[in-house]
C-alpha positions as CSV (number, residue, x, y, z in Angstrom):
1,X,5.6,-53.0,44.4
2,X,7.4,-52.7,41.0
3,X,8.2,-49.3,39.6
4,X,6.6,-48.3,36.3
5,X,9.0,-48.3,33.3
6,X,9.5,-45.3,31.1
7,X,6.8,-44.2,28.7
8,X,7.6,-43.3,25.1
9,X,6.2,-40.8,22.7
10,X,7.1,-39.3,19.3
11,X,8.1,-35.7,19.3
12,X,9.8,-32.9,17.4
13,X,12.8,-31.9,19.5
14,X,14.2,-28.4,19.4
15,X,17.5,-27.4,21.1
16,X,18.8,-23.8,21.0
17,X,21.3,-21.6,22.7
18,X,22.9,-18.2,22.5
19,X,25.9,-18.0,20.2
20,X,29.1,-16.5,21.9
21,X,27.3,-16.1,25.2
22,X,30.5,-16.2,27.3
23,X,32.0,-13.2,25.5
24,X,28.8,-11.3,25.6
25,X,28.4,-12.0,29.4
26,X,31.9,-10.7,30.0
27,X,31.2,-7.6,27.8
28,X,28.1,-6.7,29.8
29,X,28.9,-7.7,33.3
30,X,26.9,-9.8,35.7
31,X,23.9,-7.5,36.2
32,X,23.3,-6.5,32.6
33,X,23.9,-10.1,31.4
34,X,21.2,-11.3,33.8
35,X,18.8,-8.7,32.6
36,X,19.5,-9.6,28.9
37,X,19.2,-13.3,29.7
38,X,15.8,-12.6,31.3
39,X,14.6,-10.9,28.1
40,X,16.0,-13.7,26.0
41,X,14.0,-16.2,27.9
42,X,10.8,-14.1,27.6
43,X,11.2,-13.9,23.8
44,X,11.8,-17.6,23.5
45,X,8.9,-18.6,25.7
46,X,6.5,-16.3,23.8
47,X,7.4,-18.0,20.5
48,X,7.2,-21.5,22.1
49,X,3.7,-20.6,23.3
50,X,2.7,-19.1,20.0
51,X,3.8,-22.2,18.0
52,X,2.3,-24.7,20.5
53,X,5.7,-25.9,21.8
54,X,6.3,-27.3,25.3
55,X,9.3,-26.2,27.3
56,X,11.0,-29.3,28.6
57,X,14.1,-27.7,30.2
58,X,16.2,-24.5,30.3
59,X,19.6,-24.0,31.8
60,X,21.8,-20.9,31.4
61,X,21.4,-19.6,27.9
62,X,19.8,-22.7,26.3
63,X,16.3,-24.2,25.8
64,X,15.0,-27.7,25.1
65,X,11.5,-27.8,23.8
66,X,9.2,-30.3,22.0
67,X,6.4,-30.0,19.4
68,X,3.8,-32.3,18.1
69,X,4.7,-31.5,14.4
70,X,8.0,-30.7,12.7
71,X,6.5,-27.7,11.0
72,X,5.7,-26.1,14.3
73,X,9.2,-26.6,15.5
74,X,10.7,-25.1,12.4
75,X,8.4,-22.0,12.5
76,X,9.2,-21.5,16.2
77,X,13.0,-21.8,15.5
78,X,12.8,-19.3,12.7
79,X,10.7,-16.9,14.8
80,X,13.2,-17.1,17.7
81,X,16.2,-16.5,15.4
82,X,14.5,-13.3,14.1
83,X,13.2,-12.1,17.4
84,X,16.3,-12.4,19.5
85,X,18.2,-10.3,17.0
86,X,16.0,-7.4,18.1
87,X,17.7,-7.6,21.5
88,X,21.2,-8.0,20.0
89,X,21.6,-11.8,20.2
90,X,22.1,-14.6,17.7
91,X,21.0,-18.2,18.5
92,X,21.7,-21.6,16.8
93,X,18.9,-24.2,16.6
94,X,18.9,-27.9,16.1
95,X,15.8,-30.1,15.3
96,X,15.2,-33.8,15.2
97,X,12.1,-36.0,15.2
98,X,12.0,-39.3,17.1
99,X,10.9,-41.4,20.0
100,X,11.5,-39.9,23.4
101,X,11.5,-41.6,26.8
102,X,9.7,-40.0,29.7
103,X,11.0,-41.0,33.1
104,X,9.5,-39.3,36.2
105,X,8.3,-36.5,34.0
106,X,11.6,-35.8,32.2
107,X,12.3,-36.5,28.6
108,X,15.4,-38.4,27.6
109,X,16.7,-41.0,25.2
110,X,18.8,-41.1,22.1
111,X,16.4,-38.8,20.2
112,X,16.9,-36.1,22.7
113,X,20.7,-36.5,22.6
114,X,20.6,-36.3,18.8
115,X,18.7,-33.0,18.9
116,X,21.3,-31.5,21.2
117,X,24.2,-32.7,19.1
118,X,22.7,-31.3,15.9
119,X,22.3,-27.9,17.5
120,X,26.0,-28.0,18.6
121,X,27.1,-28.2,15.0
122,X,25.5,-24.8,14.1
123,X,26.7,-21.2,14.1
124,X,25.0,-17.9,14.5
125,X,21.4,-17.8,13.0
126,X,21.6,-21.4,11.9
127,X,18.7,-23.7,12.0
128,X,19.9,-27.3,11.4
129,X,17.8,-30.4,11.0
130,X,18.2,-34.1,10.6
131,X,17.1,-36.0,7.5
132,X,14.1,-37.2,9.5
133,X,12.8,-33.7,9.9
134,X,13.7,-32.9,6.3
135,X,11.6,-35.8,5.0
136,X,8.6,-34.9,7.2
137,X,8.4,-31.4,5.9
138,X,9.1,-32.2,2.3
139,X,6.7,-30.6,-0.1
140,X,6.2,-27.5,2.1
141,X,7.6,-24.1,1.4
142,X,11.0,-25.0,2.8
143,X,14.4,-24.8,1.2
144,X,17.4,-26.6,2.8
145,X,21.0,-27.1,1.9
146,X,23.3,-30.1,2.6
147,X,25.3,-29.4,5.7
148,X,27.3,-32.6,5.4
149,X,27.5,-36.0,7.2
150,X,28.6,-35.9,10.8
151,X,29.5,-38.2,13.6
152,X,27.5,-37.1,16.7
153,X,29.2,-37.6,20.1
154,X,27.4,-40.3,22.0
155,X,25.0,-41.1,19.1
156,X,25.7,-44.2,17.0
157,X,26.1,-44.0,13.2
158,X,26.6,-41.2,10.7
159,X,24.0,-38.4,10.4
160,X,23.1,-36.3,7.4
161,X,22.5,-32.8,8.5
162,X,20.6,-30.0,6.6
163,X,20.6,-26.2,7.1
164,X,17.3,-24.3,6.6
165,X,17.6,-21.5,4.1
166,X,14.0,-20.5,3.5
167,X,10.7,-21.1,5.2
168,X,7.4,-19.9,3.6
169,X,9.3,-18.2,0.8
170,X,11.2,-16.0,3.4
171,X,15.0,-16.4,3.8
172,X,16.4,-16.7,7.2
173,X,18.2,-13.6,8.5
174,X,22.0,-13.3,8.3
175,X,23.9,-13.3,11.6
176,X,24.1,-9.9,13.2
177,X,27.1,-7.7,12.6
178,X,29.0,-7.7,15.9
179,X,29.1,-3.9,16.1
180,X,25.4,-3.6,15.4
181,X,24.6,-6.4,17.9
182,X,26.6,-4.5,20.6
183,X,24.8,-1.3,19.8
184,X,21.4,-3.0,20.1
185,X,22.3,-4.6,23.4
186,X,23.4,-1.2,24.7
187,X,20.1,0.3,23.8
188,X,18.0,-2.1,25.8
189,X,15.8,-0.8,28.6
190,X,15.1,-3.8,30.9
191,X,12.3,-2.4,33.0
192,X,10.2,-1.4,30.1
193,X,10.8,-4.7,28.3
194,X,9.7,-6.6,31.3
195,X,6.4,-4.6,31.5
196,X,5.8,-5.4,27.8
197,X,6.4,-9.1,28.1
198,X,4.0,-9.5,31.1
199,X,1.2,-9.1,28.6
200,X,2.4,-12.2,26.7
201,X,1.7,-10.7,23.3
202,X,3.7,-11.3,20.2
203,X,4.0,-10.4,16.5
204,X,0.7,-11.9,15.7
205,X,-1.4,-9.5,17.7
206,X,-4.0,-7.1,16.3
207,X,-3.2,-4.4,13.8
208,X,-5.9,-2.2,12.4
209,X,-5.1,0.8,10.3
210,X,-6.6,4.1,8.9
211,X,-10.2,4.8,9.8
212,X,-10.6,1.2,11.0
213,X,-7.6,1.5,13.3
214,X,-6.9,-0.8,16.2
215,X,-3.5,-1.3,17.6
216,X,-1.0,-3.7,19.1
217,X,1.6,-0.9,19.2
218,X,2.3,-1.3,22.9
219,X,2.5,-5.0,22.7
220,X,5.3,-5.3,20.2
221,X,8.2,-3.2,21.6
222,X,9.7,-1.5,24.6
223,X,7.3,1.0,26.0
224,X,7.9,4.0,28.3
225,X,11.7,4.2,28.1
226,X,12.9,7.8,27.5
227,X,16.4,8.3,25.9
228,X,19.1,10.2,27.8
229,X,18.6,14.0,27.4
230,X,22.1,14.3,26.1
231,X,21.4,12.1,23.0
232,X,20.6,14.3,19.9
233,X,17.3,13.3,18.3
234,X,17.5,11.5,15.0
235,X,14.8,11.4,12.3
236,X,11.8,9.7,13.8
237,X,9.0,10.6,11.3
238,X,9.0,11.1,7.6
239,X,6.2,12.4,5.4
240,X,5.7,11.1,1.9
241,X,3.9,12.8,-1.0
242,X,1.8,10.0,-2.5
243,X,1.6,11.9,-5.9
244,X,5.4,11.8,-6.4
245,X,6.4,9.0,-3.9
246,X,9.0,11.5,-2.6
247,X,9.9,12.2,1.1
248,X,8.8,15.8,1.6
249,X,9.5,16.2,5.3
250,X,11.8,14.7,7.9
251,X,10.9,15.3,11.5
252,X,13.1,14.9,14.5
253,X,11.8,15.7,17.9
254,X,12.0,14.1,21.4
255,X,9.0,11.9,21.0
256,X,9.9,8.5,19.5
257,X,8.8,4.9,19.5
258,X,11.9,2.8,19.6
259,X,11.2,-1.0,18.9
260,X,7.5,-0.1,18.7
261,X,6.1,-1.0,15.2
262,X,2.4,-0.3,14.4
263,X,2.4,2.9,16.5
264,X,1.0,5.7,14.3
265,X,-2.7,6.1,13.3
266,X,-4.6,8.6,11.2
267,X,-7.9,9.3,12.9
268,X,-10.4,12.1,12.1
269,X,-7.7,14.4,10.7
270,X,-5.2,13.8,13.5
271,X,-2.0,11.8,13.6
272,X,-1.8,9.7,16.8
273,X,1.5,8.1,17.9
274,X,2.3,5.7,20.8
275,X,5.6,6.8,22.1
276,X,8.2,5.4,24.6
277,X,10.8,8.1,24.2
278,X,10.5,11.6,25.5
279,X,7.0,10.8,26.9
280,X,5.0,7.8,28.1
281,X,1.8,7.3,26.3
282,X,0.0,8.8,23.3
283,X,0.8,12.0,21.5
284,X,-1.6,13.7,19.0
285,X,0.2,15.4,16.1
286,X,-0.9,17.9,13.5
287,X,-1.5,15.9,10.4
288,X,0.1,18.4,8.1
289,X,3.2,19.5,10.1
290,X,3.6,16.6,12.5
291,X,3.9,19.0,15.4
292,X,2.7,17.6,18.8
293,X,-0.5,19.4,19.8
294,X,-1.6,17.2,22.7
295,X,-0.4,14.4,25.0
296,X,-2.2,11.7,26.9
297,X,-0.3,9.8,29.6
298,X,-0.5,6.1,29.7
299,X,1.4,4.3,32.4
300,X,0.1,0.8,31.8
301,X,0.2,-1.4,28.8
302,X,-3.2,-2.1,27.1
303,X,-3.8,-5.6,25.8
304,X,-5.6,-4.0,22.8
305,X,-6.4,-0.4,21.7
306,X,-8.8,1.0,19.2
307,X,-10.0,4.4,17.9
308,X,-13.7,4.8,17.1
309,X,-16.8,6.8,17.7
310,X,-14.8,9.8,19.1
311,X,-13.1,7.7,21.7
312,X,-10.0,5.8,22.5
313,X,-10.8,2.3,23.7
314,X,-8.2,0.5,25.8
315,X,-8.5,-3.0,27.2
316,X,-6.6,-4.7,30.1
317,X,-5.6,-1.6,32.0
318,X,-7.2,-2.8,35.3
319,X,-8.0,-6.5,34.5
320,X,-7.8,-8.9,31.5
321,X,-11.5,-8.3,30.9
322,X,-11.7,-4.5,31.4
323,X,-12.3,-1.8,28.8
324,X,-11.7,1.9,29.5
325,X,-13.1,4.5,27.1
326,X,-11.4,7.9,26.9
327,X,-12.4,11.0,25.0
328,X,-10.1,11.2,21.9
329,X,-9.7,15.0,22.1
330,X,-9.3,15.6,25.8
331,X,-8.0,12.3,26.9
332,X,-10.5,12.3,29.8
333,X,-12.0,9.0,31.0
334,X,-15.6,8.5,29.9
335,X,-16.6,5.0,31.0
336,X,-15.1,1.7,32.3
337,X,-16.8,-1.7,31.9
338,X,-16.0,-5.3,31.5
339,X,-16.8,-8.2,29.2
340,X,-17.0,-11.9,30.3
341,X,-13.7,-12.9,28.7
342,X,-10.0,-12.1,28.5
343,X,-9.7,-9.6,25.7
344,X,-7.5,-10.3,22.7
345,X,-8.5,-7.6,20.2
346,X,-10.9,-4.8,19.4
347,X,-12.1,-3.0,16.2
348,X,-14.8,-0.5,15.3
349,X,-17.4,-1.4,12.8
350,X,-20.0,0.8,11.1
351,X,-22.4,0.6,14.1
352,X,-20.6,-1.2,16.9
353,X,-17.3,-1.8,18.7
354,X,-16.4,-5.4,18.3
355,X,-14.4,-7.1,21.1
356,X,-12.7,-10.5,20.6
357,X,-12.1,-12.8,23.6
358,X,-9.0,-15.0,23.8
359,X,-11.1,-18.2,23.5
360,X,-13.0,-17.0,20.3
361,X,-15.9,-15.2,22.0
362,X,-17.1,-12.1,20.1
363,X,-18.9,-9.3,21.8
364,X,-20.9,-6.4,20.3
365,X,-20.6,-3.1,22.3
366,X,-23.1,-0.3,21.6
367,X,-20.9,2.8,20.8
368,X,-23.4,5.2,22.4
369,X,-24.1,3.5,25.7
370,X,-21.0,1.2,25.9
371,X,-23.5,-1.6,26.8
372,X,-22.8,-5.2,25.8
373,X,-25.5,-5.9,23.2
374,X,-24.5,-9.3,21.7
375,X,-22.4,-12.3,22.4
376,X,-21.3,-14.8,19.8
377,X,-19.2,-18.0,19.3
378,X,-17.0,-17.8,16.3
379,X,-15.5,-21.3,16.3
380,X,-11.9,-20.0,16.4
381,X,-9.3,-21.8,18.5
382,X,-6.7,-19.2,19.3
383,X,-7.9,-15.9,17.8
384,X,-5.6,-13.0,17.7
385,X,-7.2,-10.3,15.5
386,X,-10.7,-9.0,14.8
387,X,-11.4,-6.8,11.8
388,X,-14.9,-5.4,11.2
389,X,-15.6,-4.6,7.5
390,X,-19.2,-3.8,6.4
391,X,-21.7,-6.1,8.0
392,X,-19.3,-9.0,8.6
393,X,-16.5,-9.5,11.1
394,X,-13.3,-11.2,10.1
395,X,-11.2,-13.1,12.7
396,X,-7.7,-14.3,12.2
397,X,-7.0,-17.6,13.8
398,X,-3.5,-17.0,12.6
399,X,-1.6,-19.6,14.6
400,X,-3.7,-22.2,12.9
401,X,-3.4,-20.5,9.5
402,X,-7.1,-19.8,9.3
403,X,-9.3,-16.7,8.7
404,X,-13.0,-16.9,9.7
405,X,-15.7,-14.6,8.2
406,X,-18.5,-14.3,10.7
407,X,-22.0,-12.8,10.2
408,X,-23.4,-11.5,13.5
409,X,-26.9,-11.1,11.9
410,X,-27.3,-14.8,11.3
411,X,-24.9,-15.8,14.1
412,X,-23.1,-18.0,11.6
413,X,-19.6,-18.5,10.2
414,X,-19.9,-17.5,6.5
415,X,-16.7,-19.2,5.4
416,X,-13.3,-20.4,6.8
417,X,-10.2,-19.7,4.7
418,X,-6.9,-21.6,5.1
419,X,-3.5,-20.3,4.2
420,X,0.1,-21.5,4.4
421,X,1.0,-18.1,5.8
422,X,0.6,-17.0,9.4
423,X,1.0,-13.4,10.8
424,X,-1.8,-11.0,11.3
425,X,-4.9,-9.7,9.5
426,X,-5.3,-6.1,8.4
427,X,-8.6,-4.5,7.3
428,X,-8.6,-1.2,5.6
429,X,-11.1,1.3,4.2
430,X,-10.0,3.8,1.5
431,X,-11.6,7.2,0.9
432,X,-13.9,5.8,-1.8
433,X,-15.3,3.3,0.7
434,X,-13.7,0.3,-0.9
435,X,-12.6,-2.3,1.6
436,X,-9.7,-4.6,1.4
437,X,-8.3,-7.4,3.6
438,X,-4.6,-8.2,3.7
439,X,-2.8,-11.0,5.5
440,X,0.7,-9.8,6.6
441,X,3.2,-12.4,7.5
442,X,6.3,-10.8,9.0
443,X,8.2,-14.2,9.3
444,X,7.6,-15.1,5.7
445,X,7.7,-11.3,4.7
446,X,4.7,-11.8,2.4
447,X,1.5,-9.7,1.8
448,X,-1.6,-11.6,0.6
449,X,-4.7,-9.8,-0.6
450,X,-8.1,-11.3,0.3
451,X,-11.3,-10.4,-1.5
452,X,-13.8,-9.5,1.2
453,X,-16.7,-10.3,-1.1
454,X,-15.7,-13.8,-2.2
455,X,-13.2,-14.7,0.6
456,X,-10.7,-15.8,-2.0
457,X,-7.0,-15.1,-1.6
458,X,-4.9,-13.5,-4.3
459,X,-1.2,-14.1,-5.1
460,X,1.1,-13.4,-2.1
461,X,3.8,-10.8,-2.8
462,X,7.2,-11.2,-1.3
463,X,8.4,-8.1,0.6
464,X,12.0,-9.5,1.1
465,X,12.4,-8.7,4.8
466,X,11.6,-6.3,7.6
467,X,7.8,-6.4,7.1
468,X,6.2,-4.4,10.0
469,X,3.1,-2.5,8.9
470,X,0.8,-1.5,6.0
471,X,-2.0,0.8,5.1
472,X,-4.3,1.3,2.1
473,X,-4.7,4.8,0.7
474,X,-4.5,6.7,-2.6
475,X,-5.4,3.6,-4.5
476,X,-2.4,1.5,-3.3
477,X,-1.1,-0.5,-0.4
478,X,1.8,1.1,1.4
479,X,4.1,-1.2,3.3
480,X,6.5,-0.1,6.0
481,X,9.5,-2.5,5.6
482,X,12.6,-1.2,7.5
483,X,14.9,0.5,5.1
484,X,12.2,1.1,2.6
485,X,8.5,1.8,2.0
486,X,6.9,-0.1,-0.8
487,X,3.9,1.0,-2.8
488,X,1.9,-2.0,-3.9
489,X,-0.8,-2.0,-6.6
490,X,-3.7,-4.4,-5.9
491,X,-3.9,-5.9,-9.4
492,X,-1.2,-8.6,-9.5
493,X,-0.2,-7.4,-6.9
494,X,2.9,-5.6,-8.0
495,X,5.4,-3.2,-6.4
496,X,5.1,0.1,-8.2
497,X,7.5,2.1,-6.1
498,X,10.3,1.5,-3.6
499,X,11.0,4.6,-1.4
500,X,14.3,4.5,0.4
501,X,14.3,5.7,4.0
502,X,16.9,8.1,5.4
503,X,20.1,6.5,6.7
504,X,19.6,4.9,10.1
505,X,15.8,5.1,9.8
506,X,13.8,1.8,10.1
507,X,10.2,2.1,8.9
508,X,8.0,0.3,11.4
509,X,4.7,2.2,11.3
510,X,2.7,3.9,8.6
511,X,-0.6,5.9,8.5
512,X,-2.4,7.8,5.8
513,X,-5.2,10.4,5.8
514,X,-6.8,10.3,2.3
515,X,-8.7,13.5,2.9
516,X,-5.6,15.6,3.4
517,X,-3.4,13.6,1.2
518,X,-0.8,13.0,4.0
519,X,1.2,9.8,4.5
520,X,3.4,9.5,7.6
521,X,6.0,6.8,8.4
522,X,7.5,6.4,11.9
523,X,10.9,4.9,12.8
524,X,10.8,1.9,15.1
525,X,14.5,1.4,15.4
526,X,14.0,-2.2,14.5
527,X,17.1,-4.1,13.1
528,X,17.3,-4.1,9.4
529,X,17.9,-7.4,7.8
């Protein structure tokens, strides 16, 4: 009986590895290097999954993955370059598109060798591509520079290589400063990071702010890792006067949220913060002074969290389909129930709590009885965010660059919007009752307004870098962006103020209470690019 020959298929090929890994391994020692390598693999795998890549192989500090489309591979590479810098590492990436051979389930052939050789030419934070990839993504929001013609070992001919400079109007990050990289690596808390990554959530998870708040705070950073008692507290919260755009208070206490953007929320006159330093869970602060007035322990990571109807709603504490409802004042459990789907996101509407399933199912929960009163199909493929505004529910199918407006009353999709950006959707209500939708794309560092009445998108505004969070209040959009907070006016939109943060402070979370006129910003300790 003859053996079947190799099968062939076209694929986008991505190779990547850690730059200077031998030196870093020697610096850290065997145990710490293994822990860091484990976190590196978790970061890479999360982005491969998010961008629909397939892990073909991994060995040591490198990955080989494939994608159906070159654009997916480019976006994954850029996301990985950014994400691994948050754990103190730089990678280099090489991409090629060509025909691969599959023999006994393993990919090989000259195209695979080409991808590996392209990667080997790169340095820290480099994303290098062949002319084949360049031609296939031509016309998109990409900018590449000539990296020269090279002979690739074991690959016939000469190869023109290009280096990616910008993707979706956002520049690639510069390589980490070695001293800063070492500092970040020293700050890692491996046990907490492993707990976070078990949830499989990434930067595209749910963010809801102000009175419509829902959170991915615990899914985007290291949770439950207190700093050594000997470390003097640095500034972890600042208060801004929205009338003057000036910082009027700098707070430094033992409760912090290192590497935890989207972690502060203004709810019913109280400032809530998810913390992983000094305490494990939620703290309630005085909105005026920032003083901690109450603490609610939280020893598991929720897959989604929302405030609404006098309660804190947490999903995924006991199972992927569970919801636990706690009293927002006492922190005491009120009710536990389940929905028939794994939960991706939650948000409170005017008369219901809306729960989004990971396969696009939408559930209406009665806020009085906590009973499931409606089930809908939204037509989304891989939804990540639900935002309830007025009578409609908006769902961000962000991995597919789509936003769906769904009308539960008619059980119909009102419209589907397509965007070049990805990221996550934010729905906001200001004091006057005006509603605004914004699409935040951290990778592209853009903020795009969406008219919730017509569903049309406005002009994207470039933030530059470090886009983490946003809120609408006092007639403006306020953006937490690392070393600065930007005040954006809706018409245009235009940046009307740039507020510089204190030295060493990285703005990662922002919350506003229009009734009291208070605006708070929390430090996430995120690397500033």
